[in-house]
C-alpha positions, 0 to 999 in steps of 0.5 A: 194844334187848333185842329186837335183842340177843335176835335177834342171839344167837338167830340167830347159831348158826343162820346157820351153816347152809349153805342155798346161797342167794346174795344179791348174790354173798354167801352167807347167812352173810355176809348175816347178818353184815352184818345182825347188824352193823347190829343191833349198831350200832343197839343200841350207838347206843341204849345210848350215847344212853340211858346217855351212857357208854362202857366203855373199857379197855386191851383197846380200845386194842389192839383198835382198833389191830389193826383199824386196822392190818388196814384199813391193810394192805387199802389198802396191798395193795389189789391183792391184798386184798379188803374182804370179807376185811378186814371178816370179819377184824375183825368179831368184835373189833368185836362184843366192844367193842359188846356190852360196852357194850350189855349192861347186867349179868350178868342180861341177859347170862345171858338172852342166853346162854340164848337163844343155847343155844336157837338152837343147837338148830336146827342141832344137831337138823338135823345129827343127823337128817341124819347118822343117815340117812347124809346130809351126808357131807363126805368119806371119807379116802383113807388109812383110809376114815373117813367125815366128816360136815358136818351142815347146815354147809358142812364138817365143821370148821364142824360140829365147832367149833360143837358144841364151842362149844355144849358149852363154852357150857353149862359157862359158862352153868351156872357163871355162874348158880351163881356169881351170887345174882341168877340162878337156878341151872341145876339149878333150871331143870328143863325147860331142863336136860332140853333141854340134856341132850338137845342135849348128847347130839346135840352130842357125837354130831355132834362125834364124826362130824365127826372134827375132832381139834382140837375133840376136844382143845380141848374136853378141854382146856376140861374138864380145866383147869376141873375141875383148878382146881375139882374134882379128884375129878371130874377123876380119875373122868373120867380113869379113864372116858376111859382105860377107853373108850380101851382098849376103843376102841383100834382106832377111836382108831388110825383117827382118830389114825393119823398122829399115832400113827405119827409119835410112834412113829417109823413115819412122819416127824415132819413128817407129824404132825397131817396134816403140820402141822409141814411146813406151818408150816415151809414158810410160815415160810420163805416168809414170812421170804424176803419183803421187809422191807415184807411181813415187817412188814406181811404179804402182804395180807388174804385172801392165803393158802390159808385164803381161796383154793384157787388157788395162783396167787393166793397171793403167796409160795406160802403154804399153808393154814397150819392155824394162825390165829396163823401166818395173822395173821402172814402176812396182817398181818405182824410188826406185826399179830401183835404187836398181835393177841397184845397184844390177847389178853394184855389179855383174859387179864388181864381174865379173871384179875380175875374171881373164883371159878369164873367166872374158871376157866371163862373161863380154860378157854375162853380156853386152849381157843380159843388151842389150837384157833387154834394147831392149826387155822383156827379162831376167826380164820379162821371169823369167825362162830365168832369172833363167838360167842366174843367175844360170850361174852367180853363178860362179862369187862367188864360193868358188874358188874365195874367195881371189878375193871376199874378195877384194870387201868386201865379207865375209863367215859367220859361221852359228854357229856365227849367233845369 
């Protein structure tokens, strides 16, 4: 079972790589999702059989309620939904439930996170090599001639989000190792520290060359919230350094954030802020509210948005690519779906609040950063592989080591032999 989990954690970040292979009409990332799901199911079955227990909590009620609702939407609008999209939509949430039942303790969890960090080395080093050579160009923006790179990924957004996730994951691993006396602190893992330091430089470089502003802000939010809670002195120093860099690179920053700066200063309409997000959100909300009562409650169909297809004629109601995962969930699954989804997120938030010390703050920082990126772009919901990594990391909050805290929130451990 440990070997199966190690395979999943090592290959999950690697299988973002776009090598252009198709297997029965599926790209390699989708094939791996099927393979990885099989690995997790086998590990889950082995764990349940050996331990004869299930870790069930209030989170799971809304998790499976949302999953059930998504497949109900698929059946309801089967003429305009795809099973592949429905499966990708819910796969990350299933991963969370499986891993919190399969991973035994924080010691095993930390080893798996370390394996995932090692797995990230393959796409990070490869992407850095391509970008330095001027290859893997994704696009050159018409308005400012900004060259955006994608590295070994399918697009620059995947590159940016994966680099930000890797950098946040380093922080999580370091905090967990320093907060648990059973684990070896990161500072004592000297070779691994050197390895992570090198990869961090490459990851920051790749993140910068992707010019995915959502990831810039998301990572800054992650770092600022954590430091605000645990070390305000370092936060002040970091702020001073960032201010100095901002002054010295004002021209570059304007090139990157020109539309946001112009909208904020009144040179352009407020609807142009953030690549026109206010206009897109307003348009989609108006289009959604003009649908019939059934489509307001149940959405317009899983996959029936521009986040999944570029052909406007295929999209019911003229929904645009919303650049907002919360809005996408509402449009695809309706008011019922977004309520279940938000309830699931709120339960996760409450679980994180029950953690102690710096571990609580690092996971809150991750949670808030991901919520922001989900709100500002197509992030950890639309990009199911990224979401799978996120919920795999979140499984920590319900590991057996936290049983006492879990019981405060109504979590239960069910013996399989008692299930009838």
